[in-house]
C-alpha positions in Angstrom: -89.2 54.6 120.0 -88.8 55.7 123.5 -90.7 53.9 126.2 -91.4 55.9 129.3 -93.9 55.1 132.0 -95.4 57.9 134.0 -97.1 56.7 137.1 -99.7 58.8 138.7 -101.3 58.8 142.2 -103.8 56.1 141.3 -101.1 53.7 140.1 -102.3 54.1 136.3 -99.8 54.5 133.6 -99.6 56.2 130.3 -97.1 55.5 127.5 -95.2 58.3 125.9 -93.3 57.8 122.6 -93.2 59.5 119.2 -94.2 56.4 117.3 -96.7 55.0 119.8 -99.4 55.7 117.2 -98.1 52.7 115.1 -99.6 50.5 117.9 -102.8 52.4 117.9 -103.2 52.2 114.1 -102.5 48.5 114.1 -105.4 47.9 116.6 -107.7 50.2 114.4 -106.9 48.2 111.3 -107.5 45.0 113.2 -110.9 46.2 114.3 -112.0 47.0 110.9 -110.9 43.4 110.0 -113.3 42.1 112.7 -116.2 44.4 111.7 -116.0 43.9 107.9 -113.8 40.9 107.4 -114.8 37.3 106.6 -116.3 35.0 109.1 -113.2 33.4 110.8 -114.7 32.4 114.1 -113.4 28.8 113.7 -110.0 29.8 112.8 -107.0 30.9 114.8 -104.8 33.7 113.9 -101.1 33.9 113.1 -99.5 37.4 113.1 -96.1 37.4 111.5 -93.5 40.2 111.7 -90.4 40.2 109.5 -87.3 42.1 110.6 -84.1 42.8 108.7 -81.7 42.4 111.5 -78.0 42.5 110.5 -76.5 38.9 110.8 -73.8 40.1 113.1 -76.4 41.6 115.5 -78.9 38.7 115.7 -77.4 37.5 119.0 -77.8 41.0 120.5 -81.3 41.3 119.2 -82.5 38.0 120.7 -80.9 39.1 124.0 -83.0 42.2 123.9 -86.1 40.4 122.6 -86.2 38.1 125.5 -86.1 40.9 128.0 -88.9 42.8 126.3 -91.1 39.6 125.8 -90.6 38.5 129.4 -91.6 42.1 130.5 -94.6 42.0 128.3 -96.2 38.9 129.9 -99.4 39.7 131.9 -102.5 37.8 132.8 -104.6 40.4 130.8 -102.9 39.4 127.5 -104.6 37.2 124.9 -101.5 35.9 123.2 -101.3 32.0 123.0 -98.0 31.5 121.3 -94.9 33.4 120.3 -92.2 31.9 118.1 -89.0 33.4 116.7 -86.9 32.1 113.7 -83.7 33.1 112.1 -83.3 33.0 108.4 -81.1 30.2 107.0 -81.8 29.9 103.2 -83.7 31.7 100.6 -84.2 35.5 100.1 -85.9 37.5 102.8 -85.6 39.1 106.1 -83.3 37.7 108.7 -85.9 37.3 111.5 -89.5 36.0 111.5 -91.7 36.5 114.6 -94.9 34.6 114.9 -97.7 35.6 117.4 -100.6 33.2 117.8 -104.1 34.0 118.9 -107.3 32.1 119.2 -109.2 34.6 117.1 -109.1 38.0 115.4 -110.9 39.4 118.4 -108.2 38.3 120.7 -105.5 39.8 118.4 -107.5 43.1 118.6 -107.8 43.1 122.4 -104.3 41.9 123.1 -102.4 44.9 124.5 -98.6 44.4 124.4 -97.8 48.0 125.6 -100.3 48.0 128.4 -98.9 44.8 129.8 -95.4 46.4 129.8 -96.7 49.4 131.5 -98.3 47.3 134.3 -95.2 45.3 134.9 -93.1 48.4 134.9 -95.1 49.8 137.8 -93.3 47.3 140.2 -89.8 48.4 139.2 -87.6 51.0 140.8 -86.8 54.2 138.9 -83.4 52.7 138.1 -84.8 49.5 136.8 -87.5 51.5 134.7 -84.7 53.4 133.3 -82.7 50.4 132.3 -85.8 48.7 130.8 -86.5 51.9 128.8 -83.1 51.6 127.3 -83.6 48.0 126.5 -87.0 48.7 124.8 -85.6 51.6 122.8 -82.6 49.5 121.4 -84.9 46.7 120.8 -87.4 48.8 118.9 -84.7 50.2 116.7 -84.6 46.8 114.9 -88.2 47.2 113.7 -87.3 50.0 111.3 -88.6 49.0 107.9 -90.4 45.8 109.2 -93.3 44.3 107.5 -96.1 42.2 108.9 -99.2 40.2 108.0 -102.2 38.3 109.5 -102.9 34.8 108.5 -105.7 32.3 109.5 -105.4 28.6 110.4 -107.7 25.9 111.4 -105.6 23.6 113.6 -108.2 20.9 113.5 -108.2 20.6 109.7 -104.9 22.0 108.6 -102.2 21.1 111.2 -100.8 17.7 112.2 -97.9 16.8 114.4 -96.2 13.7 115.9 -97.2 12.7 119.4 -95.1 14.2 122.3 -92.8 16.4 120.1 -90.0 18.2 121.8 -90.1 21.7 120.2 -87.6 23.0 122.6 -84.8 22.4 120.0 -83.3 24.4 117.1 -85.5 22.6 114.6 -85.6 23.4 110.9 -88.6 25.5 109.9 -89.5 25.4 106.3 -92.1 27.8 104.8 -93.5 27.4 101.2 -95.5 30.4 99.9 -98.0 30.0 97.0 -100.8 31.7 95.2 -103.7 29.6 93.7 -105.8 29.8 90.7 -108.4 27.6 92.3 -109.9 26.7 95.7 -107.9 27.5 98.8 -109.3 24.5 100.6 -108.7 22.1 97.8 -105.1 23.2 97.2 -104.4 23.1 101.0 -105.8 19.5 101.3 -103.9 18.5 98.2 -100.5 19.6 99.7 -101.4 18.1 103.2 -102.2 14.8 101.6 -99.1 14.8 99.4 -96.5 16.1 101.8 -97.4 17.0 105.4 -99.4 14.1 106.6 -97.2 11.6 104.8 -93.9 12.9 106.3 -95.4 13.3 109.8 -96.5 9.7 109.7 -93.2 8.4 108.5 -91.3 10.4 111.1 -89.3 12.8 108.9 -91.4 15.8 110.0 -92.2 16.9 113.4 -95.4 18.7 112.4 -96.8 21.1 109.9 -99.8 22.8 108.5 -101.4 25.5 106.2 -102.2 29.2 106.8 -104.4 31.3 104.5 -103.8 35.1 103.9 -106.1 37.6 105.7 -104.4 41.0 106.1 -101.2 42.7 104.9 -98.9 41.6 102.0 -98.6 37.9 101.5 -99.3 34.8 99.5 -102.7 33.1 99.3 -101.4 30.1 101.1 -98.3 29.3 103.3 -97.3 25.7 104.0 -95.0 25.2 106.9 -93.3 22.4 108.6 -90.7 21.6 111.3 -88.0 19.1 110.7 -85.5 17.7 113.2 -82.6 18.4 111.0 -81.7 19.6 107.5 -81.0 15.9 106.5 -84.6 15.1 107.4 -85.8 18.0 105.4 -83.5 17.1 102.4 -84.9 13.6 102.4 -88.5 14.8 102.4 -87.7 17.2 99.6 -86.4 14.4 97.3 -89.6 12.4 97.8 -91.4 12.1 94.4 -94.7 11.8 96.2 -95.2 8.3 95.0 -97.5 7.6 97.9 -100.1 10.0 96.6 -99.4 11.1 93.0 -103.0 12.3 92.6 -102.6 14.8 95.4 -99.2 15.9 94.1 -100.5 16.4 90.6 -103.7 18.2 91.9 -101.6 20.6 93.9 -99.2 21.7 91.2 -102.2 22.1 88.8 -103.6 24.8 91.1 -100.4 26.8 91.6 -100.6 30.3 90.1 -97.4 32.0 89.2 -94.1 31.8 91.0 -93.7 30.5 94.6 -91.2 31.2 97.4 -89.5 28.9 99.7 -87.7 29.8 103.0 -85.7 27.9 105.4 -85.5 29.1 109.0 -84.0 27.8 112.3 -86.0 28.0 115.5 -84.5 30.4 118.0 -86.9 30.4 120.8 -90.5 30.6 121.9 -92.9 31.5 124.7 -93.3 28.9 127.3 -94.9 29.2 130.8 -94.8 32.9 130.6 -91.2 33.4 129.5 -89.3 33.5 126.3 -87.4 30.2 126.2 -84.3 29.9 124.0 -84.2 26.7 121.9 -82.1 24.0 123.3 -81.0 22.8 126.7 -81.1 25.4 129.5 -77.6 26.6 130.6 
């Protein structure tokens, strides 16, 4: 995709690119989700994009990603969180990008491309040309990508330790399951068996559950952040003795095969810029 900003006399902009319709179609699909979807007013939205970036090019992709994300930040945007992880264990794409919104309506109204256009207005022609080259190379990594929208009620299905430092390359574990019963009962069973227990005993930084809404994906995804692989390994060997009833109930509701993925936190949006995990250098 080529990003070209054409400024007119009124300082407005238009975006030109042969694949810009992908962004338009995404908004149309989200709009139908709002008009005809389930009532999700109390739930936040997690949009996930999976990219198959070659392992030897992940560093380059992250470098480009930071420049594009920083250029896309504007007061008109609705995005509330942006997290990037690289794959470490399991089968799947090498990069997972999570965008967080307060509602589906905000996800529809959020205009990533418009924000870039407005920020590009203040650049010189040379800087615009450089940014266009950055965007074009960055977008090339999205060929063959997949995405989905998931819902989460942070009040009911997320817990975390107090004063967690998320600015570290923590281990991010995702378990994906389908259910043959109630989504809420299965979610609560897992939270009672694993997440709440491991957050309380300090092994886990935080974690929660998302439910499927749009795109290809499992009914439920259970996610958790751990300070290290050692902490995750310790939690994984726990027999669930503290709540055997919740453990048994969870497994009784699992339908078919499940999938487990282990990622490492690369960076996230903080104070309007993409902040790489770890100490600033």
